[in-house]
N, C-alpha and C positions, 0 to 999 in steps of 0.2 A: 875413106874415111873424108872428112870436106876441106875444102883448104887451109878454113878458119881455122882448126883446130891442126892440121899440120903446120901451119907458122905459131901457132900458140907455143906447139910441140919444140918446136925449131928456137923459140928462145927460150923456154925454159930450159935448153938445154945449154946452153948459149949461157945463160944466168948460172947455171950450174958449174961452169966454168971459170967464171970469173969472181976474180979473188970483190968485187968493186958488188957483189951481189950473196957474200958469204950467209947470206939470212935464210936464200931459196937453197941450199945446200944442207943448211942447220933446219930445215924443214922437209929436206927428203931425206935424210934421214932420219930422223924420229918418226915419218910416215914409216917408215922401210920396216923401223927399231919393233912398230906396232905391227907387224905382219904385212903391208902391203908389196904388194908388187913393185919393181922400180917402177913397170908400164904402169899401175897404175896411179903411183906416187906421183910419177909426174905429172899424169894426165889432172889427179887431183892440181896442183899447183896451175897447171894450166888454163882450170877452172878460175882459182883466183886470178889471173895475171887476165882474164876472160872478163871477170866481173870488175875488178879496175877500169881494162879499156871502152870498156859498157857506159863506165858511170864517166868517168873522161871525154865521152860524146857525148853523151845524154845533157851532160851538166855544161859543157862547154868550157872548158876546163885542164890546164896542165895532169899529166902520170902524179897522181899523189904517189909517194913512195912509202909515207908510216900509213894508209891505208890498207896497200896492197901484202906489208907487212901486219899487218890485222889479221887479213884475211887470210896469211899464211898460217896464222898463229890459230886460229880456230879450226881448222884441221885437225882432224877430217869433222869432213858433212855427215850430216847421217839422222839415223834416229839415235835417238839418245838412249845409255842402257838403262833396262826397266829396270828401279827398283824396289825394296820386299815391299811398297805399299801396291806398288802397278800389277805386282804380281797376285794382293787376293785380289783385284778387278779380273783376273781373266777366266 
């Protein structure tokens, strides 16, 4: 595991315990309810944190909590489920 990922996961663990970031715990619980493991859920949240930190550095701006919340609300990332129309093209 890279030092960057280790640091992001540590930050996620701290956010999961903090009342100031209850929205992170909400996202974690939602992902677990969807069937993700605890570790996978933490990694998905760490990906969101990393995305926001990258944007912050690239755009030379402060951390944007709203963007971070939006990223968390968009989880899980990945392929969209197939619709009935998609199945016709298989």
